[in-house]
Legacy VTK file of the C-alpha trace (Angstrom):
# vtk DataFile Version 3.0
C-alpha trace
ASCII
DATASET POLYDATA
POINTS 545 float
-34.873 5.157 2.675
-36.882 4.052 -0.332
-36.924 4.742 -4.034
-40.186 6.666 -3.878
-38.452 9.906 -4.828
-37.207 8.285 -8.013
-40.445 6.498 -8.856
-42.446 9.683 -8.476
-40.054 11.665 -10.616
-39.945 9.527 -13.741
-40.416 12.613 -15.920
-37.189 14.076 -14.568
-35.436 10.715 -15.078
-36.342 10.824 -18.792
-35.272 14.456 -19.105
-32.047 13.662 -17.291
-31.246 10.870 -19.755
-31.771 13.217 -22.699
-29.518 15.775 -21.043
-26.869 13.101 -20.380
-26.799 12.128 -24.053
-26.645 15.725 -25.241
-23.997 16.858 -22.753
-21.749 13.800 -23.050
-21.933 13.817 -26.843
-21.124 17.528 -27.006
-18.284 17.163 -24.504
-16.736 14.271 -26.437
-16.839 16.309 -29.667
-15.219 19.448 -28.234
-12.758 17.580 -26.005
-11.590 15.158 -28.690
-8.223 16.999 -29.183
-7.589 16.813 -25.438
-8.571 13.135 -25.315
-6.192 12.395 -28.183
-3.353 14.328 -26.507
-3.801 12.482 -23.219
-3.813 9.151 -25.069
-0.493 9.958 -26.721
1.034 11.073 -23.408
0.017 7.812 -21.722
1.512 5.777 -24.565
4.802 7.639 -24.362
4.986 7.406 -20.579
4.622 3.648 -19.998
3.692 0.369 -21.608
0.116 -0.801 -21.559
-3.326 0.198 -22.841
-4.488 3.803 -22.875
-7.884 2.931 -21.447
-8.255 1.154 -18.124
-11.367 -1.035 -17.901
-12.781 -2.191 -14.604
-15.944 -4.023 -13.567
-18.298 -1.798 -11.589
-21.817 -2.004 -10.166
-24.484 -0.118 -12.090
-28.199 0.466 -11.680
-30.075 -2.398 -9.972
-26.654 -3.915 -9.130
-25.977 -4.900 -12.744
-22.293 -4.961 -13.668
-20.695 -2.878 -16.420
-17.196 -1.927 -17.563
-16.126 1.551 -16.552
-13.626 3.445 -18.717
-10.765 5.523 -17.368
-7.459 6.772 -18.671
-4.798 4.439 -17.287
-2.853 6.223 -14.545
-0.955 3.269 -13.034
1.493 0.719 -14.352
-0.200 -2.118 -16.192
0.848 -4.797 -13.668
-0.994 -3.088 -10.784
-3.782 -5.277 -9.245
-6.902 -4.458 -11.212
-9.756 -5.072 -8.782
-8.304 -3.586 -5.601
-9.062 -0.040 -4.408
-6.030 2.213 -4.691
-5.872 2.968 -0.964
-5.452 -0.736 -0.139
-2.381 -1.197 -2.305
1.031 -1.311 -0.733
2.706 2.055 -1.544
0.157 3.111 -4.214
2.092 6.287 -5.106
4.899 4.148 -6.505
2.432 2.509 -8.884
1.196 5.787 -10.417
2.899 6.942 -13.619
4.130 10.520 -14.100
1.342 11.221 -16.565
-1.104 9.440 -14.270
-0.229 11.696 -11.339
-1.058 14.765 -13.447
-4.309 13.259 -14.691
-5.386 12.331 -11.176
-4.611 15.761 -9.796
-7.054 17.390 -12.208
-9.481 14.404 -12.419
-8.756 14.108 -16.150
-8.489 10.339 -15.848
-12.287 10.221 -15.491
-12.986 11.789 -18.902
-13.486 8.467 -20.788
-16.548 7.930 -18.607
-18.286 10.354 -20.941
-18.621 7.306 -23.210
-20.157 5.337 -20.320
-22.693 8.148 -19.967
-23.417 8.141 -23.694
-23.920 4.344 -23.575
-26.353 4.614 -20.677
-24.158 2.832 -18.118
-23.843 6.012 -16.089
-25.261 9.486 -15.661
-23.476 12.776 -15.231
-24.644 12.871 -11.588
-25.316 9.956 -9.253
-23.584 7.740 -6.679
-20.082 6.772 -7.790
-20.164 3.174 -9.079
-18.745 0.712 -6.565
-16.191 -1.917 -7.492
-17.871 -5.242 -8.118
-16.199 -6.709 -5.003
-17.022 -3.863 -2.601
-19.771 -5.954 -1.058
-19.969 -3.876 2.122
-20.596 -0.621 0.254
-23.148 -2.243 -2.053
-24.975 -3.700 0.939
-25.044 -0.366 2.775
-26.376 1.426 -0.312
-29.192 -1.093 -0.559
-30.632 0.303 2.698
-31.116 3.683 1.033
-32.215 2.637 -2.445
-28.970 4.028 -3.837
-28.438 0.940 -6.016
-31.585 1.805 -7.971
-30.288 4.934 -9.699
-27.725 5.264 -12.456
-24.240 5.741 -10.992
-22.646 9.060 -11.812
-19.447 10.712 -12.932
-19.850 12.798 -9.801
-22.244 12.739 -6.870
-23.327 14.081 -3.506
-20.851 11.946 -1.550
-17.964 13.114 -3.789
-18.463 16.772 -2.909
-18.940 16.001 0.796
-15.708 14.194 1.517
-15.224 12.321 -1.770
-13.705 8.871 -1.316
-12.246 9.662 2.097
-15.513 8.727 3.811
-16.267 5.663 5.875
-18.594 3.236 4.124
-21.688 3.923 6.307
-21.271 7.703 5.866
-20.685 7.396 2.139
-23.779 5.198 1.707
-25.874 7.584 3.810
-24.856 10.522 1.602
-25.781 8.481 -1.474
-29.115 7.872 0.211
-29.515 11.595 0.793
-29.024 12.128 -2.938
-31.772 9.592 -3.669
-34.185 11.171 -1.183
-33.712 14.606 -2.809
-33.576 13.252 -6.341
-34.280 16.036 -8.783
-32.787 18.897 -10.838
-31.849 21.083 -7.861
-29.792 18.304 -6.259
-27.993 17.590 -9.551
-27.170 21.289 -9.986
-25.684 21.386 -6.474
-23.553 18.310 -7.243
-22.218 19.761 -10.501
-21.406 23.106 -8.863
-19.674 21.363 -5.952
-17.638 19.245 -8.350
-16.392 22.290 -10.262
-15.179 23.827 -7.004
-13.537 20.550 -5.864
-11.651 20.094 -9.138
-10.624 23.750 -9.211
-9.218 23.298 -5.702
-7.297 20.173 -6.733
-8.923 18.038 -4.028
-7.676 14.532 -4.514
-9.648 11.349 -4.923
-8.794 7.917 -3.626
-10.699 5.868 -6.182
-12.707 3.156 -4.545
-11.453 4.253 -1.174
-13.486 4.359 1.992
-12.269 5.731 5.246
-8.998 7.048 3.895
-7.574 10.086 5.652
-7.235 13.299 3.768
-3.552 13.822 3.061
-3.559 17.166 4.791
-5.075 15.701 7.943
-2.757 12.725 7.865
0.217 15.022 7.767
-0.924 17.140 10.704
1.984 17.948 12.951
4.530 16.125 10.733
7.780 17.357 9.354
9.244 15.529 6.449
7.874 12.245 5.142
5.940 10.020 7.412
7.134 10.820 10.944
4.262 10.456 13.408
3.505 13.518 15.502
5.823 13.538 18.496
7.824 10.636 17.057
11.026 12.530 16.390
10.924 14.324 19.720
10.413 11.028 21.531
13.235 9.394 19.577
15.621 12.222 20.456
14.741 11.856 24.147
15.473 8.132 23.992
18.739 8.806 22.169
19.950 11.313 24.759
19.145 8.819 27.486
20.603 5.746 25.819
23.443 7.027 23.607
26.130 5.877 26.020
24.827 2.314 25.776
24.595 2.086 22.002
26.902 -0.297 20.231
29.979 1.350 18.748
29.559 0.350 15.107
27.012 1.868 12.732
24.073 -0.438 12.070
22.675 -0.733 8.529
18.923 -1.340 8.229
16.960 -2.154 5.066
13.187 -1.555 5.171
11.361 -3.579 2.525
8.107 -1.814 1.697
8.895 1.806 0.810
6.242 4.341 1.743
4.430 2.266 4.352
3.152 3.924 7.509
5.111 1.649 9.867
8.215 1.586 7.696
8.453 5.388 7.478
7.829 5.763 11.214
10.632 3.305 12.077
12.913 4.965 9.525
12.411 8.427 11.001
12.788 7.059 14.535
16.154 5.418 13.806
17.504 8.443 11.950
17.204 10.523 15.138
19.938 8.452 16.815
22.936 10.618 15.923
23.850 8.759 12.731
24.098 5.452 14.580
21.710 3.823 12.111
21.915 3.909 8.321
18.443 3.272 6.887
17.445 2.397 3.320
13.915 1.823 1.989
13.267 -0.639 -0.832
10.190 -0.563 -3.087
8.837 -4.121 -3.372
6.517 -3.426 -6.290
7.266 -5.507 -9.366
10.349 -7.681 -9.712
13.173 -5.132 -9.549
13.685 -5.642 -5.810
15.079 -9.122 -6.553
18.119 -7.500 -8.155
18.921 -5.455 -5.054
21.917 -6.561 -2.970
20.897 -7.344 0.642
24.475 -8.099 1.684
26.037 -5.809 4.263
22.752 -5.105 6.053
22.606 -5.882 9.746
18.828 -6.035 9.655
16.086 -6.373 7.053
12.780 -5.015 8.410
9.959 -6.436 6.252
6.730 -4.435 6.346
5.382 -4.934 2.801
1.891 -6.420 2.871
-1.738 -6.163 1.766
-4.051 -4.560 4.277
-7.016 -6.314 5.852
-10.160 -5.814 3.714
-12.317 -8.925 4.099
-15.658 -8.281 5.670
-17.344 -11.406 4.393
-16.946 -12.693 0.874
-13.487 -12.558 -0.634
-13.014 -12.765 -4.400
-10.701 -15.348 -5.922
-8.420 -12.585 -7.187
-8.209 -10.872 -3.828
-7.546 -14.173 -2.061
-4.686 -14.866 -4.440
-3.278 -11.399 -3.795
-3.356 -11.887 -0.038
-1.302 -15.064 -0.301
0.996 -13.698 -3.005
2.021 -10.713 -0.870
1.477 -11.650 2.782
2.850 -15.174 2.440
4.907 -15.679 -0.720
6.555 -12.247 -0.885
7.462 -12.424 2.801
9.089 -15.849 2.373
10.910 -14.821 -0.824
12.256 -11.685 0.859
13.475 -13.605 3.902
15.105 -16.246 1.716
16.945 -13.598 -0.309
18.046 -11.825 2.870
19.524 -15.076 4.172
21.205 -15.962 0.881
22.719 -12.479 0.548
24.140 -12.645 4.064
21.900 -10.259 6.039
22.277 -10.890 9.771
18.721 -10.347 11.007
15.186 -10.395 9.555
12.223 -8.753 11.328
8.814 -9.688 9.953
5.568 -7.827 10.680
2.875 -10.392 11.385
-0.350 -9.557 13.235
-2.529 -10.396 16.214
-5.204 -11.324 13.652
-3.640 -14.784 13.343
-5.380 -15.657 16.636
-8.798 -15.148 15.096
-11.546 -12.648 15.839
-12.185 -10.757 19.041
-14.701 -12.088 21.529
-18.045 -10.415 20.730
-19.394 -7.753 23.070
-20.810 -9.100 26.327
-19.545 -12.595 25.579
-16.551 -12.696 27.865
-12.879 -11.901 27.541
-10.484 -13.247 24.927
-6.942 -13.013 26.221
-4.092 -14.613 24.316
-1.534 -16.377 26.536
1.716 -18.224 25.881
-0.310 -21.404 25.506
-2.669 -19.992 22.863
-2.331 -21.310 19.330
-3.027 -19.351 16.144
-6.508 -19.945 14.739
-7.029 -17.474 11.862
-10.675 -16.986 10.938
-10.231 -15.051 7.691
-8.308 -15.270 4.467
-6.253 -12.266 5.528
-5.457 -13.826 8.906
-4.491 -17.118 7.313
-2.217 -15.408 4.772
-0.404 -13.600 7.600
-0.141 -16.821 9.617
1.306 -18.784 6.727
3.799 -16.003 5.985
4.733 -15.983 9.655
5.458 -19.731 9.625
7.404 -19.755 6.359
9.683 -16.941 7.486
10.469 -18.615 10.827
11.487 -21.840 9.059
14.380 -19.974 7.421
16.112 -19.121 10.687
19.700 -20.361 11.188
22.367 -19.572 13.802
23.710 -16.920 11.410
20.325 -15.613 10.317
18.229 -14.386 13.224
14.492 -14.131 12.571
12.104 -11.956 14.600
8.348 -12.156 14.123
6.172 -9.355 15.544
2.477 -10.007 16.241
1.215 -6.577 17.338
-2.381 -5.591 18.166
-4.022 -2.467 16.688
-1.324 0.110 15.922
-2.268 3.776 16.148
-0.645 7.158 15.901
-0.779 10.397 13.947
-1.722 9.530 10.363
-2.669 5.937 11.122
-5.558 4.310 9.299
-8.086 1.677 10.257
-10.128 1.391 13.459
-8.477 4.249 15.313
-9.419 6.639 12.524
-13.079 5.715 12.974
-12.829 6.306 16.737
-11.367 9.757 16.025
-14.377 10.670 13.930
-16.771 9.438 16.596
-14.922 11.378 19.298
-15.137 14.559 17.232
-18.852 14.243 16.557
-20.894 12.707 19.399
-21.723 14.133 22.880
-22.493 10.738 24.445
-21.178 7.195 23.953
-22.020 3.757 25.386
-20.036 2.667 28.456
-18.883 -0.866 27.729
-16.010 -2.461 29.656
-14.382 -4.632 27.017
-10.645 -5.347 27.039
-8.282 -4.453 24.172
-4.550 -4.548 23.607
-3.290 -1.602 21.520
0.138 -0.297 20.552
1.224 3.277 19.858
3.501 3.720 16.847
6.314 5.285 18.930
6.270 2.314 21.288
6.500 -0.016 18.300
9.399 1.976 16.820
11.412 1.709 20.020
10.596 -2.001 20.274
11.955 -2.568 16.764
15.056 -0.517 17.561
15.802 -2.612 20.638
15.428 -5.819 18.637
17.917 -4.471 16.099
20.348 -3.077 18.676
20.412 -6.314 20.669
20.334 -8.647 17.651
17.357 -10.586 18.907
15.476 -13.539 17.442
12.095 -15.000 18.355
8.364 -14.247 18.389
7.282 -11.020 20.087
3.993 -9.520 21.241
4.487 -5.753 21.806
1.630 -3.762 23.337
1.086 -0.703 25.524
1.657 -1.115 29.255
-2.068 -1.277 30.025
-5.267 -2.513 28.442
-7.966 -0.194 27.255
-11.569 -0.412 26.123
-13.482 1.158 23.270
-15.363 3.599 25.502
-12.211 4.836 27.236
-10.434 5.258 23.891
-13.221 7.425 22.491
-13.382 9.499 25.688
-9.579 9.858 25.734
-9.456 11.012 22.114
-12.227 13.535 22.769
-10.346 14.857 25.814
-7.145 15.285 23.785
-9.201 17.254 21.233
-10.542 19.532 23.969
-14.005 17.920 23.974
-15.945 15.999 26.587
-17.984 12.885 25.932
-20.324 11.412 28.520
-20.099 7.640 28.809
-23.533 6.236 29.627
-24.280 2.779 30.998
-27.861 3.273 29.862
-26.718 2.965 26.248
-25.195 -0.434 26.962
-28.413 -2.337 26.134
-28.368 -0.788 22.657
-24.895 -2.213 22.086
-26.031 -5.582 23.392
-29.069 -5.484 21.076
-26.965 -4.475 18.061
-24.456 -7.240 18.813
-27.239 -9.819 18.859
-28.597 -8.788 15.459
-27.891 -11.089 12.523
-25.721 -10.091 9.605
-23.229 -7.273 9.289
-24.726 -5.036 11.978
-24.178 -7.669 14.632
-20.655 -8.386 13.420
-19.649 -4.718 13.396
-21.085 -4.030 16.850
-19.529 -7.196 18.219
-16.158 -6.287 16.776
-16.240 -2.653 17.898
-17.044 -3.559 21.504
-15.414 -6.980 21.594
-12.459 -8.078 23.713
-9.085 -9.102 22.338
-5.889 -8.838 24.362
-2.475 -10.314 25.081
-1.341 -11.432 28.497
0.998 -8.628 29.611
3.560 -11.233 30.705
4.147 -12.015 27.003
5.020 -8.460 25.974
8.442 -7.750 27.408
11.356 -6.755 25.204
14.891 -8.083 25.738
17.289 -5.201 26.101
15.137 -2.478 27.599
11.778 -0.737 28.049
10.155 0.229 24.781
7.107 1.983 26.203
8.088 5.612 25.666
4.453 6.745 26.074
1.730 5.782 28.489
-1.731 5.285 27.001
-2.829 8.803 27.948
0.370 10.362 26.614
0.128 8.416 23.365
-3.408 9.664 22.685
-2.348 13.252 23.408
0.674 12.921 21.110
-1.477 11.410 18.362
-4.133 14.119 18.478
-1.933 17.162 19.127
1.350 16.383 17.451
3.510 16.938 20.514
4.366 15.568 23.920
1.912 16.052 26.709
4.649 16.514 29.241
2.798 14.184 31.566
LINES 1 546
545 0 1 2 3 4 5 6 7 8 9 10 11 12 13 14 15 16 17 18 19 20 21 22 23 24 25 26 27 28 29 30 31 32 33 34 35 36 37 38 39 40 41 42 43 44 45 46 47 48 49 50 51 52 53 54 55 56 57 58 59 60 61 62 63 64 65 66 67 68 69 70 71 72 73 74 75 76 77 78 79 80 81 82 83 84 85 86 87 88 89 90 91 92 93 94 95 96 97 98 99 100 101 102 103 104 105 106 107 108 109 110 111 112 113 114 115 116 117 118 119 120 121 122 123 124 125 126 127 128 129 130 131 132 133 134 135 136 137 138 139 140 141 142 143 144 145 146 147 148 149 150 151 152 153 154 155 156 157 158 159 160 161 162 163 164 165 166 167 168 169 170 171 172 173 174 175 176 177 178 179 180 181 182 183 184 185 186 187 188 189 190 191 192 193 194 195 196 197 198 199 200 201 202 203 204 205 206 207 208 209 210 211 212 213 214 215 216 217 218 219 220 221 222 223 224 225 226 227 228 229 230 231 232 233 234 235 236 237 238 239 240 241 242 243 244 245 246 247 248 249 250 251 252 253 254 255 256 257 258 259 260 261 262 263 264 265 266 267 268 269 270 271 272 273 274 275 276 277 278 279 280 281 282 283 284 285 286 287 288 289 290 291 292 293 294 295 296 297 298 299 300 301 302 303 304 305 306 307 308 309 310 311 312 313 314 315 316 317 318 319 320 321 322 323 324 325 326 327 328 329 330 331 332 333 334 335 336 337 338 339 340 341 342 343 344 345 346 347 348 349 350 351 352 353 354 355 356 357 358 359 360 361 362 363 364 365 366 367 368 369 370 371 372 373 374 375 376 377 378 379 380 381 382 383 384 385 386 387 388 389 390 391 392 393 394 395 396 397 398 399 400 401 402 403 404 405 406 407 408 409 410 411 412 413 414 415 416 417 418 419 420 421 422 423 424 425 426 427 428 429 430 431 432 433 434 435 436 437 438 439 440 441 442 443 444 445 446 447 448 449 450 451 452 453 454 455 456 457 458 459 460 461 462 463 464 465 466 467 468 469 470 471 472 473 474 475 476 477 478 479 480 481 482 483 484 485 486 487 488 489 490 491 492 493 494 495 496 497 498 499 500 501 502 503 504 505 506 507 508 509 510 511 512 513 514 515 516 517 518 519 520 521 522 523 524 525 526 527 528 529 530 531 532 533 534 535 536 537 538 539 540 541 542 543 544
C-alpha cells in the first residue's frame, strides 16, 4: 500500500480539516455541561487528575499527548496497554467503568482534534512504545494520515484484533481515503457505541469477552474444567487427606488463578480457596498465616517483540521478580506451609527457528533467557527458590504454552487461522504444550502431596503447529488441508530478515521438554489427551473420547 490515495486527494484533506475544526468546536461548546459533570464525578470517585495524558504516535510518526478522562487509579502503569496489565478490571474506578462502557472517556480528544493532533476519523493512535503496530502500519502508509477518534479498524473488531489484521484494516482505510469511507466509519461507530461494544485501549489480539466466556458458568472456569474436576474428585475422593486445605491465590482475576480456583472448589469442600488482589500495597497487610499453600500467579505478560522501553523493563522486574520474591518472603514470615510460583519455559530462551533442528530441554539444560521478560521470570524464579526452608516448601512451575477456553496468546491466533483458511503449510516442528485442566490437576497434586521442587508439566505428547491448526479446525467442524508444497514458503519467510523472519521462525519453530522431566509426584495429572483437550477448548464440553 502507498499514500497515493491521500496525495491525490489533498482537496478532501483540507476540507476534512475544516470539518474537524467546526465539528470539534461545536461539540465542545454543546457538551461542556457534560464534560464538567464527568470531571466532578472523577474527582469525587478517586484521587488524581481528571485528565489522563499519554504519549501517542501521530501523523508521520510524530509524538503527541492524547487526552482522555481518567478511568483508572492514578498509580496504574501509564504506558502499558490495558489488556497487558495484571487484573486490569481491579484498576478501573467505578466512574471509569461507566465512562468506558459508553466510550465517554474519549471525549477530551475533541481538544486533540481542535489542536490538529487528530482527526474525527482515522487510524487510532498507537502508544509510543507499540513498535510492532507502528512498523506494520508503515507497510500500508497508515502512519501518514492523522490518527482519528474512530476508524475503520475500530468498527471491524475494534482493539480485539491481532496487530497484522489491525494494520491491514488501517491500510484499507488509507486506500479508500475519502468522504464515503469517513461516513461509513462514523455510522459504524454510532452503532458500536449504541450496542455498548467494549474497547480494550491499546489492545491487540484480545478476545472479545463474550467469546472468552463461551461455554463458561461463573467466573473464569475453562470449558469442561468443572466437569473434569468432578470426575477426578469422584475417582480420587477416597484418597484425599482428611483435613481441609486452605489455598491463597495471589493475583485475583488471572486466567490461571481463576481456573485453579474453580478446579479446587469442585472437590466437595475439601479445599478452601481465597484470591488476593496484588495491585497496590494493600496486599502487604493481608495475613498469610493459616494457609497451607500460597499459589502465586501475579505477573506481567510477555510483550517484547524487539525494543523494550526503560519503563516497561522496570515494570517487568518490579512484578515478575521483586513482587514474586516479596510475596514468597511474606508467606514464609507469616507461616504459610507451601509456596507455588508460576515461572515459564521462556527462561530457556527462544525456540529453534523453523527448519533449523529441534530444541529439546533436558535435565541438563540450563536457563538462558533471551529477552527482558524471560530474564525477569528467571530472576524471580531464583529469588523465590532461595527462600525455601524445611518448614517452607517452594514449588516452581516452568510450563510451556498454556491453552484452554478463554486463553490468550499464541493459541488464540491459531484459532483464528483454523477458522479462516482452507489450506495450511505442513511443517513437522516439535512443541510442548499444556492444557489448562492438566495444569490445574498438576497444581492440585502438588498441594495435596505437599511437594517442593522444580516442575515441568506438559501434555503427554508433543505436537506441531500444523497439527494444532488442523486439530482446532476439526473440533470446529472444519477441515484444513495440510500441504507439503507450502513448506518452501515457510522456509523462505523464516529466512527473511527482520520481523517477518522472526515471526515465521517462532510460529514454526521447535521448543519442547524431555517427557522424562514432566512427571508429577502423587499421581497422573493428564486428565485430557491432546485431542480431547482441543475438543474441550473449542466446544466447551468433554469429547467422551
